[in-house]
C-alpha positions as CSV (number, residue, x, y, z in Angstrom):
1,X,3.1,20.6,10.8
2,X,1.0,20.8,7.7
3,X,1.7,18.1,4.7
4,X,1.2,20.3,2.4
5,X,4.6,22.7,3.5
6,X,6.5,19.4,3.6
7,X,5.6,18.3,0.3
8,X,6.1,21.9,-1.2
9,X,9.8,22.0,0.8
10,X,10.5,18.8,-1.0
11,X,9.1,19.9,-4.6
12,X,11.5,23.3,-4.1
13,X,14.2,20.8,-3.6
14,X,13.9,18.7,-6.3
15,X,13.6,21.6,-8.8
16,X,17.3,22.9,-7.2
17,X,18.5,19.5,-7.4
18,X,17.4,19.3,-11.3
19,X,18.6,22.5,-12.3
20,X,22.2,22.3,-10.6
21,X,23.3,18.7,-9.9
22,X,21.7,16.8,-12.3
23,X,23.6,19.8,-14.7
24,X,26.9,18.7,-13.1
25,X,26.3,15.2,-13.4
26,X,25.6,15.8,-17.4
27,X,28.6,18.3,-17.9
28,X,31.3,16.9,-15.6
29,X,30.6,13.4,-14.8
30,X,29.0,11.8,-17.9
31,X,29.6,14.5,-20.2
32,X,27.0,14.3,-22.6
33,X,26.7,15.1,-26.1
34,X,24.0,16.6,-28.0
35,X,26.0,15.7,-31.5
36,X,26.9,11.9,-30.3
37,X,24.8,9.1,-32.5
38,X,22.6,7.6,-30.3
39,X,21.5,3.8,-30.5
40,X,17.9,5.0,-31.9
41,X,19.6,6.4,-34.6
42,X,22.5,4.3,-35.7
43,X,20.0,1.7,-35.2
44,X,16.7,2.8,-36.2
45,X,14.1,-0.6,-36.9
46,X,11.0,1.4,-36.2
47,X,10.4,-1.7,-33.7
48,X,12.7,-1.2,-30.4
49,X,15.0,1.1,-31.7
50,X,12.6,4.2,-32.3
51,X,14.0,8.0,-31.8
52,X,11.4,9.7,-29.7
53,X,10.5,12.7,-28.3
54,X,11.7,13.4,-24.5
55,X,8.9,13.9,-23.4
56,X,7.6,10.4,-24.4
57,X,10.4,8.5,-23.5
58,X,10.2,10.3,-19.7
59,X,6.5,8.9,-19.8
60,X,7.4,5.3,-21.1
61,X,10.7,5.1,-18.3
62,X,8.6,6.9,-15.8
63,X,5.3,5.0,-15.7
64,X,7.9,1.1,-16.2
65,X,10.0,2.2,-12.5
66,X,7.3,3.6,-10.3
67,X,5.0,0.8,-9.4
68,X,3.7,-0.3,-5.9
69,X,7.0,-0.4,-4.5
70,X,8.1,3.6,-3.6
71,X,4.3,3.5,-1.6
72,X,5.1,0.1,0.1
73,X,8.6,0.7,1.2
74,X,8.1,4.3,2.6
75,X,4.4,3.0,4.4
76,X,6.7,0.8,6.5
77,X,9.5,3.2,7.1
78,X,7.5,5.6,8.3
79,X,7.2,3.3,11.4
80,X,10.5,4.4,13.1
81,X,9.4,8.2,12.3
82,X,8.5,10.6,9.5
83,X,12.0,12.3,9.7
84,X,14.5,10.0,9.1
85,X,12.2,8.2,6.0
86,X,11.6,11.6,4.4
87,X,15.5,12.9,4.4
88,X,16.7,9.5,3.1
89,X,14.0,9.4,0.4
90,X,15.1,13.2,-0.4
91,X,19.0,12.3,0.0
92,X,18.3,9.6,-1.9
93,X,16.9,10.6,-4.7
94,X,19.2,13.6,-5.3
95,X,22.2,11.9,-4.8
96,X,22.1,8.2,-5.5
97,X,18.9,7.4,-7.2
98,X,19.9,10.3,-9.8
99,X,22.8,9.2,-10.4
100,X,22.2,5.8,-10.4
101,X,19.5,5.9,-13.1
102,X,21.6,8.7,-15.3
103,X,23.7,7.1,-14.9
104,X,22.4,3.4,-16.2
105,X,21.1,5.1,-19.3
106,X,24.2,6.8,-20.6
107,X,26.3,4.1,-20.2
108,X,24.2,2.2,-22.0
109,X,23.1,4.7,-24.6
110,X,26.9,4.7,-25.1
111,X,27.3,0.7,-25.5
112,X,24.9,-0.2,-28.4
113,X,21.8,0.4,-25.5
114,X,23.3,-3.3,-24.1
115,X,21.9,-4.5,-21.2
116,X,23.1,-3.4,-17.2
117,X,24.1,-7.2,-17.6
118,X,25.9,-7.5,-20.5
119,X,27.9,-4.1,-19.2
120,X,28.8,-5.4,-16.4
121,X,30.5,-8.2,-18.3
122,X,32.3,-6.0,-20.2
123,X,32.9,-3.0,-18.1
124,X,34.0,-5.2,-14.7
125,X,34.2,-8.5,-15.6
126,X,32.9,-12.0,-17.2
127,X,31.8,-12.6,-13.7
128,X,30.0,-10.1,-12.7
129,X,27.7,-10.8,-15.7
130,X,27.1,-14.2,-13.4
131,X,26.5,-12.4,-10.5
132,X,24.2,-10.0,-11.9
133,X,22.1,-12.4,-13.2
134,X,21.5,-14.0,-9.7
135,X,20.6,-11.0,-8.1
136,X,18.1,-9.9,-10.6
137,X,17.1,-13.7,-10.5
138,X,16.2,-13.0,-6.4
139,X,15.0,-9.8,-7.0
140,X,12.4,-10.9,-9.1
141,X,11.3,-13.7,-7.1
142,X,11.0,-11.8,-4.2
143,X,9.8,-8.3,-5.8
144,X,7.0,-11.4,-7.3
145,X,5.9,-12.7,-4.5
146,X,6.1,-9.8,-2.1
147,X,3.6,-7.9,-4.7
148,X,1.3,-11.0,-5.0
149,X,0.9,-10.5,-1.5
150,X,-0.1,-6.9,-1.7
151,X,-2.5,-7.5,-3.9
152,X,-4.2,-10.5,-2.3
153,X,-4.3,-8.2,0.9
154,X,-6.3,-5.5,-0.8
155,X,-8.6,-7.4,-2.8
156,X,-9.4,-9.5,0.7
157,X,-9.5,-5.5,2.7
158,X,-11.3,-4.0,-0.3
159,X,-13.8,-6.6,-2.4
160,X,-15.3,-3.7,-4.0
161,X,-12.3,-2.7,-5.9
162,X,-12.2,-6.4,-7.2
163,X,-14.3,-5.3,-10.4
164,X,-12.6,-1.9,-11.3
165,X,-9.3,-3.8,-11.6
166,X,-11.0,-6.9,-13.3
167,X,-12.3,-4.4,-16.0
168,X,-9.4,-2.7,-16.6
169,X,-7.6,-6.3,-18.1
170,X,-9.6,-6.0,-21.2
171,X,-10.1,-2.8,-21.5
172,X,-6.5,-2.6,-22.1
173,X,-6.7,-5.6,-24.3
174,X,-9.2,-3.7,-26.1
175,X,-7.1,-0.5,-26.7
176,X,-4.2,-2.6,-27.5
177,X,-5.6,-4.0,-30.2
178,X,-7.4,-0.6,-31.2
179,X,-3.6,1.1,-31.3
180,X,-2.0,-2.0,-32.8
181,X,-4.5,-1.9,-35.8
182,X,-5.7,1.9,-36.3
183,X,-2.0,3.0,-35.7
184,X,-3.3,5.9,-33.7
185,X,-2.2,7.9,-30.5
186,X,-2.9,6.0,-27.0
187,X,-3.6,9.3,-25.9
188,X,-7.6,9.5,-25.9
189,X,-8.2,5.6,-25.7
190,X,-6.2,4.8,-22.4
191,X,-8.3,8.2,-21.1
192,X,-11.4,6.9,-22.0
193,X,-10.5,3.4,-20.9
194,X,-9.7,5.0,-16.9
195,X,-13.1,6.7,-16.8
196,X,-14.8,3.1,-17.9
197,X,-13.0,2.0,-15.3
198,X,-13.5,4.6,-12.1
199,X,-17.0,4.4,-13.2
200,X,-16.7,1.1,-12.4
201,X,-16.1,1.7,-8.7
202,X,-20.0,2.7,-7.7
203,X,-20.6,-0.6,-9.0
204,X,-17.6,-2.5,-7.1
205,X,-19.1,-0.8,-4.3
206,X,-22.3,-2.7,-4.7
207,X,-21.5,-5.9,-6.0
208,X,-18.4,-6.7,-3.9
209,X,-16.5,-9.8,-5.0
210,X,-14.7,-12.4,-2.5
211,X,-13.6,-15.4,-2.6
212,X,-14.4,-16.8,0.5
213,X,-16.9,-19.0,-0.1
214,X,-15.0,-21.0,-2.9
215,X,-11.6,-21.3,-0.7
216,X,-13.8,-23.0,2.1
217,X,-14.9,-25.3,-0.3
218,X,-11.6,-25.5,-1.4
219,X,-10.1,-25.8,1.7
220,X,-7.8,-23.0,1.6
221,X,-7.4,-19.4,2.5
222,X,-8.5,-16.6,0.3
223,X,-5.6,-15.1,0.2
224,X,-4.2,-18.5,-0.8
225,X,-6.7,-18.4,-3.4
226,X,-6.0,-15.1,-4.6
227,X,-2.5,-15.7,-4.4
228,X,-2.4,-18.4,-6.5
229,X,-5.4,-16.6,-9.1
230,X,-2.6,-14.0,-9.4
231,X,-0.2,-15.9,-10.7
232,X,-2.0,-17.7,-12.9
233,X,-3.2,-14.6,-14.6
234,X,0.9,-13.3,-14.6
235,X,1.9,-16.6,-16.1
236,X,-0.9,-15.7,-18.8
237,X,0.1,-12.3,-19.4
238,X,3.8,-12.2,-19.7
239,X,2.9,-15.1,-22.7
240,X,1.1,-12.3,-24.2
241,X,3.0,-9.9,-26.7
242,X,3.4,-6.7,-25.2
243,X,1.7,-4.2,-27.2
244,X,-1.8,-6.9,-26.6
245,X,-1.6,-5.8,-22.1
246,X,1.6,-4.7,-20.9
247,X,1.8,-1.4,-23.1
248,X,-1.6,-0.4,-22.8
249,X,-1.8,-1.2,-19.8
250,X,1.6,1.1,-19.2
251,X,-0.5,4.0,-20.7
252,X,-3.8,3.8,-18.7
253,X,-1.8,3.4,-15.5
254,X,0.2,6.4,-16.2
255,X,-3.1,8.9,-16.3
256,X,-4.1,7.0,-13.2
257,X,-0.3,7.7,-11.7
258,X,-0.9,11.3,-12.6
259,X,-4.7,11.9,-11.2
260,X,-3.7,9.9,-8.0
261,X,-0.9,12.5,-7.6
262,X,-3.1,15.5,-8.6
263,X,-5.9,14.4,-5.8
264,X,-3.2,13.8,-2.7
265,X,-1.6,17.0,-3.2
266,X,-4.8,19.0,-3.8
267,X,-6.6,17.1,-1.2
268,X,-3.4,18.2,1.8
269,X,-3.4,21.5,0.1
270,X,-7.2,21.9,0.6
271,X,-7.5,20.2,3.9
272,X,-4.7,21.5,5.2
273,X,-4.2,17.8,7.6
274,X,-1.2,18.0,9.7
275,X,1.5,15.5,10.7
276,X,0.6,13.8,13.7
277,X,3.4,11.1,13.7
278,X,6.6,11.6,15.7
279,X,9.6,13.3,13.6
280,X,11.6,10.2,15.5
281,X,9.7,7.1,16.9
282,X,10.1,5.9,20.4
283,X,9.6,2.6,19.1
284,X,9.8,-0.5,21.3
285,X,13.4,-2.1,22.2
286,X,12.9,-4.9,20.7
287,X,12.0,-3.5,17.4
288,X,14.6,-3.8,14.8
289,X,17.3,-1.1,14.4
290,X,16.1,1.9,12.2
291,X,20.3,2.2,11.1
292,X,20.5,0.4,8.9
293,X,17.1,-1.3,7.9
294,X,15.1,1.7,7.3
295,X,17.6,2.1,4.1
296,X,16.4,-1.6,2.7
297,X,12.8,-0.8,3.8
298,X,13.1,2.0,2.1
299,X,14.3,1.4,-1.4
300,X,12.4,2.1,-4.3
301,X,11.9,5.8,-4.1
302,X,15.2,6.5,-2.4
303,X,17.0,4.2,-5.0
304,X,16.2,1.1,-7.1
305,X,18.3,-1.0,-8.9
306,X,15.2,-2.4,-10.7
307,X,15.4,0.8,-12.5
308,X,19.1,0.2,-14.2
309,X,16.8,-2.7,-16.2
310,X,14.5,-0.3,-17.6
311,X,17.1,2.0,-18.3
312,X,19.4,0.1,-19.9
313,X,16.4,-2.1,-21.6
314,X,13.8,-0.5,-23.9
315,X,15.0,3.8,-22.4
316,X,18.0,3.7,-24.2
317,X,17.1,2.4,-27.2
318,X,14.5,5.3,-27.2
319,X,17.1,8.3,-26.6
320,X,17.0,11.2,-29.6
321,X,19.7,13.1,-28.2
322,X,22.4,12.2,-25.3
323,X,21.4,15.1,-23.7
324,X,17.9,13.9,-23.6
325,X,18.9,11.3,-20.5
326,X,19.4,14.0,-18.2
327,X,15.9,14.6,-18.2
328,X,14.7,11.6,-18.6
329,X,16.6,9.7,-16.0
330,X,17.0,11.9,-13.9
331,X,13.5,13.7,-13.6
332,X,12.0,10.2,-13.0
333,X,14.4,9.3,-10.3
334,X,12.5,12.3,-8.3
335,X,9.1,11.6,-9.7
336,X,9.8,8.2,-8.1
337,X,10.7,9.9,-5.2
338,X,8.2,12.8,-5.1
339,X,5.6,9.2,-4.9
340,X,7.5,8.1,-2.1
341,X,6.9,11.5,-0.5
342,X,3.2,11.3,-1.0
343,X,3.5,7.6,0.7
344,X,5.2,9.4,3.6
345,X,2.4,12.0,4.2
346,X,-0.4,9.6,3.6
347,X,0.8,7.6,6.2
348,X,1.5,10.1,8.6
349,X,-1.1,13.0,8.0
350,X,-3.7,11.4,6.1
351,X,-4.7,8.3,8.5
352,X,-5.1,10.0,11.8
353,X,-6.5,13.0,13.2
354,X,-3.7,12.4,16.3
355,X,-0.4,11.5,17.9
356,X,-2.3,8.7,19.7
357,X,-4.4,7.3,17.0
358,X,-1.3,7.2,14.7
359,X,0.5,5.1,17.7
360,X,-1.9,2.7,17.4
361,X,-1.7,1.5,13.9
362,X,2.4,1.7,14.3
363,X,2.2,0.1,17.9
364,X,4.8,-2.2,16.3
365,X,7.1,-3.4,13.3
366,X,5.3,-6.1,12.0
367,X,1.7,-4.1,12.9
368,X,3.2,-1.2,11.1
369,X,4.8,-3.6,8.1
370,X,1.4,-5.8,7.7
371,X,-1.1,-2.3,7.4
372,X,1.7,-0.4,4.9
373,X,-0.7,-0.7,2.2
374,X,-3.8,-0.4,4.0
375,X,-2.5,2.3,5.8
376,X,-1.7,4.1,2.3
377,X,-5.1,3.8,1.0
378,X,-6.8,4.9,3.9
379,X,-4.7,8.0,4.0
380,X,-5.3,9.2,0.1
381,X,-9.3,8.1,0.5
382,X,-9.0,10.6,3.6
383,X,-7.0,13.9,1.6
384,X,-9.6,12.8,-1.1
385,X,-12.7,13.2,1.1
386,X,-11.2,17.3,1.6
387,X,-12.1,17.2,-2.3
388,X,-15.9,16.1,-1.4
389,X,-14.9,12.4,-2.8
390,X,-16.8,10.2,-1.0
391,X,-14.8,8.3,1.3
392,X,-15.8,4.4,0.6
393,X,-15.3,5.9,-3.1
394,X,-11.5,7.2,-2.1
395,X,-10.6,4.0,-0.3
396,X,-12.0,1.9,-3.8
397,X,-10.0,4.4,-5.3
398,X,-6.7,4.1,-4.1
399,X,-6.9,0.5,-3.5
400,X,-7.5,-0.2,-7.1
401,X,-4.6,2.6,-8.2
402,X,-1.9,0.6,-5.6
403,X,-3.1,-3.1,-7.0
404,X,-2.6,-1.5,-10.6
405,X,0.8,-0.5,-10.3
406,X,1.7,-4.0,-8.4
407,X,-0.4,-6.1,-11.2
408,X,1.8,-4.3,-14.0
409,X,5.1,-4.8,-11.9
410,X,4.1,-8.2,-11.7
411,X,3.8,-8.6,-15.9
412,X,6.9,-7.0,-16.3
413,X,8.5,-9.0,-13.1
414,X,7.2,-12.4,-14.5
415,X,8.4,-11.8,-17.7
416,X,11.8,-10.5,-16.9
417,X,11.8,-13.4,-15.1
418,X,11.4,-15.4,-17.8
419,X,14.3,-13.9,-19.5
420,X,16.6,-14.2,-16.9
421,X,15.7,-18.2,-16.4
422,X,16.6,-18.4,-20.2
423,X,19.7,-16.3,-19.5
424,X,21.3,-18.3,-16.6
425,X,20.4,-21.6,-19.1
426,X,22.3,-20.2,-21.8
427,X,25.1,-19.9,-19.5
428,X,25.7,-23.2,-17.7
429,X,24.7,-24.6,-21.3
430,X,21.2,-25.7,-20.7
431,X,19.5,-25.5,-24.3
432,X,16.1,-26.9,-23.9
433,X,15.3,-24.9,-20.7
434,X,17.1,-21.3,-22.5
435,X,14.9,-22.3,-25.5
436,X,12.0,-23.4,-24.0
437,X,9.9,-20.5,-23.5
438,X,6.8,-22.3,-21.3
439,X,9.5,-24.5,-18.9
440,X,11.0,-20.9,-18.5
441,X,7.7,-19.5,-17.7
442,X,6.6,-21.9,-15.3
443,X,10.0,-21.5,-13.5
444,X,9.6,-18.1,-13.4
445,X,6.2,-18.0,-11.5
446,X,6.5,-21.6,-9.9
447,X,9.4,-20.3,-7.5
448,X,7.9,-17.1,-6.1
449,X,4.3,-18.3,-5.8
450,X,6.1,-21.1,-3.8
451,X,7.5,-18.6,-1.5
452,X,4.3,-16.5,-1.3
453,X,2.7,-20.0,0.1
454,X,5.6,-20.5,2.3
455,X,3.6,-22.0,5.2
456,X,4.4,-20.2,9.1
457,X,4.1,-16.6,10.0
458,X,6.0,-14.8,7.1
459,X,5.9,-11.9,7.8
460,X,5.4,-9.4,4.6
461,X,8.0,-6.7,6.8
462,X,10.8,-9.3,6.1
463,X,9.9,-10.2,2.6
464,X,10.2,-6.7,1.7
465,X,13.5,-6.2,3.8
466,X,14.6,-9.1,1.3
467,X,13.6,-7.5,-1.4
468,X,15.3,-4.2,-0.9
469,X,18.3,-5.6,0.0
470,X,18.9,-7.6,-3.2
471,X,17.4,-4.7,-5.0
472,X,19.7,-2.3,-3.8
473,X,22.6,-5.0,-4.3
474,X,21.3,-4.4,-8.2
475,X,21.8,-0.5,-8.0
476,X,25.2,-1.4,-5.9
477,X,26.4,-3.9,-9.5
478,X,25.0,-1.0,-11.7
479,X,26.8,1.9,-9.7
480,X,29.6,-0.5,-9.5
481,X,29.4,-0.1,-13.8
482,X,29.2,3.3,-13.7
483,X,32.1,4.5,-11.9
484,X,34.4,1.9,-13.3
485,X,33.0,3.1,-17.0
486,X,33.4,7.0,-15.6
487,X,37.1,6.4,-13.9
488,X,38.4,5.0,-16.8
489,X,37.4,8.3,-18.7
490,X,39.7,10.2,-16.5
491,X,36.6,11.4,-14.8
492,X,36.0,12.2,-11.0
493,X,33.7,9.3,-9.8
494,X,33.2,10.8,-6.4
495,X,29.4,11.2,-7.5
496,X,29.5,8.0,-8.1
497,X,31.9,5.8,-5.6
498,X,29.7,7.3,-2.3
499,X,26.0,6.5,-3.1
500,X,27.8,3.2,-4.0
501,X,30.0,2.3,-0.6
502,X,27.2,3.8,1.6
503,X,24.8,0.6,-0.1
504,X,27.0,-1.8,-0.2
505,X,27.8,-1.0,3.9
506,X,23.9,-0.6,4.9
507,X,23.0,-3.5,2.7
508,X,25.7,-5.7,4.5
509,X,24.8,-4.3,7.7
510,X,21.0,-5.3,7.0
511,X,21.9,-8.9,5.8
512,X,24.0,-9.3,8.4
513,X,21.2,-8.5,11.5
514,X,18.6,-10.3,9.5
515,X,20.3,-13.3,9.4
516,X,21.2,-13.7,12.9
517,X,17.5,-13.4,13.3
518,X,16.4,-16.1,11.1
519,X,18.6,-18.5,13.2
520,X,17.7,-17.3,16.0
521,X,13.9,-17.9,15.0
522,X,14.6,-20.8,13.4
523,X,13.5,-19.6,9.6
524,X,15.3,-22.2,7.6
525,X,13.3,-20.8,4.6
526,X,14.9,-17.5,4.9
527,X,18.1,-17.7,6.5
528,X,19.7,-19.5,3.9
529,X,18.2,-17.2,1.4
530,X,19.5,-14.1,3.3
531,X,23.1,-16.1,3.6
532,X,23.4,-16.3,-0.1
533,X,22.0,-12.7,-0.3
534,X,25.1,-11.7,1.5
535,X,27.5,-14.3,-0.4
536,X,26.5,-12.1,-3.3
537,X,26.8,-8.8,-1.5
538,X,30.4,-9.6,-0.7
539,X,31.0,-10.7,-4.4
540,X,29.7,-7.6,-5.7
541,X,32.1,-5.6,-3.2
542,X,35.5,-7.7,-4.6
543,X,34.0,-7.9,-7.6
544,X,33.9,-3.7,-7.6
545,X,37.3,-3.1,-6.0
546,X,39.1,-5.0,-8.2
547,X,37.5,-3.4,-11.3
548,X,38.2,0.0,-9.7
549,X,41.4,-0.7,-9.1
550,X,42.4,-1.3,-12.7
551,X,40.6,1.2,-13.8
552,X,42.0,3.6,-11.4
553,X,45.3,2.6,-12.3
554,X,44.8,2.5,-15.9
555,X,44.1,6.7,-16.0
556,X,47.7,7.1,-15.6
557,X,48.2,5.3,-19.0
558,X,48.8,7.5,-22.1
559,X,44.6,8.1,-23.4
560,X,45.7,6.3,-26.2
561,X,46.0,3.0,-24.2
562,X,42.7,2.5,-23.2
563,X,40.6,1.4,-25.6
564,X,39.6,-2.0,-23.9
565,X,36.1,-2.0,-23.4
566,X,33.5,-2.0,-25.9
567,X,33.1,1.7,-27.1
568,X,36.1,1.3,-29.9
569,X,33.6,-0.9,-31.0
570,X,30.8,1.4,-30.6
571,X,33.1,3.9,-32.1
572,X,33.7,2.0,-34.9
573,X,30.2,0.9,-35.4
574,X,29.4,4.7,-35.2
575,X,31.5,6.6,-37.5
576,X,30.0,3.5,-40.3
577,X,26.6,3.9,-39.6
578,X,24.9,7.4,-41.4
579,X,23.2,9.7,-39.0
580,X,19.4,10.3,-38.7
581,X,18.8,12.7,-41.5
582,X,18.4,16.1,-40.6
583,X,18.9,15.6,-36.8
584,X,22.1,14.4,-35.6
585,X,25.7,14.8,-36.9
586,X,28.0,12.0,-37.1
587,X,29.9,10.7,-34.1
588,X,33.5,13.0,-34.0
589,X,36.5,11.0,-34.3
590,X,37.5,8.8,-31.0
591,X,39.8,10.8,-29.3
592,X,41.5,8.2,-26.9
593,X,40.8,5.0,-29.4
594,X,37.8,4.2,-26.8
595,X,35.0,6.2,-28.0
596,X,33.8,9.3,-29.7
597,X,35.0,12.9,-28.3
598,X,32.9,13.6,-25.1
599,X,33.9,17.2,-24.7
């Protein structure tokens, strides 16, 4: 089957889903109100709380959540066949990710743009806040460790990509300085910077950079040296103001992502590349079972808990009208699903001309997971070759795309890890660490660095599955918060409960399978880590069940009795604060004592 046919079918499904299902969620489940005064207006300060055009907010949110993860996960998941991988990405994007992303954004907007961690403590229980911190700590540890390995492997396999990636750093700083000092729009300078990055690719081919000689002189492997240098960079980047490096890199990578998607789509259309991988792969008997491991191997691209951190962090503070949340949240979920579909097609139609050739690249699970990023890079390069782009240039281009996305994720990940370390320190009342940025940053770097450099055969596929389970737990926590919030307001919570229950079953099942394999293999680093995550999963199930029972019981009470959560405080602040002139009106008088009217 031609890959372009699958891509067009997915686009059509996503269009229908946005038109009808997201409209149902907006009207019936979350009840978006165009007259509700959002935190961007209520607390406008010109710094964090800024009412922003929905298209600009979408760009910020999408590039923040769509990193390398929706590329890597599907590139591993197609090992079990492109059929199950594609179905999970499409169904997950429509019925899980869209519900999760839109819901996280709406609940945060209704609670003064508080983070999902604070909301868990308010909506579910105080214990849930601690649960959230622990899960996020493990999530960020794994994602930073895995992405450092991804970047190191790509640098070693594609030394010509080193120079373009390095050039992007000073270019991003220059763009940030220019925008900050001149207060001009980021569009033109970021496009110019991207053009310069790609102009350096031929130079990178002429002057490939390898650390093999230096690594040998230091008595270590090249990958080890690359990982150390990557974390040193991440430590420095996480200490810089966001406007200096992180934000301008987002601007550049936004245009880079658009260009990459255009090249993939047009390239597969021009070349009419056919999917040569089997719909369901006849894997070796000793392979991990696709059910349930597929659903944690492909996390980002189907549903990602990381999105709730962004939605309830920066995005909720920029929503102009509450109804904009539908476009920003649901469309971003579909956009990341589209990127995951591109990864599936690159790894099933772009990398091989025959099924026999594909089978060699996916001979077993370790081979498939170890070659995931390389397969995506080569697949994109072959799509680009259909447009007349030399194959070697296409390989470097695709490698630069993946490394850039991974680096941006690590920039954000290490910074968030520092925040989590400080917040945990506040919980345990260890103030020196809670207030010490340097020490908290060192911990945020040291823990994932130790995991990335752990001795023995630490398979990338194994680390990725642990990342997936932790990410799905984060999504489960966010869905639990959303489900309780929806249930308390006497709306039908089925759209939220179905993905929540499914995620908890698949995640717990996958954790048990991995734990048994770790113990059998004597993996005494990964087995305890898996066991801790499993305990957190059980804890989440108990907390969510108790909160949902309480919320369901409260439905039988008179509406005036339902004023126990933070919305009552929000409504009071909303009623007192002035609305932005000429844009929205004051919230209506609270209908049930808990929040503004949500008709």
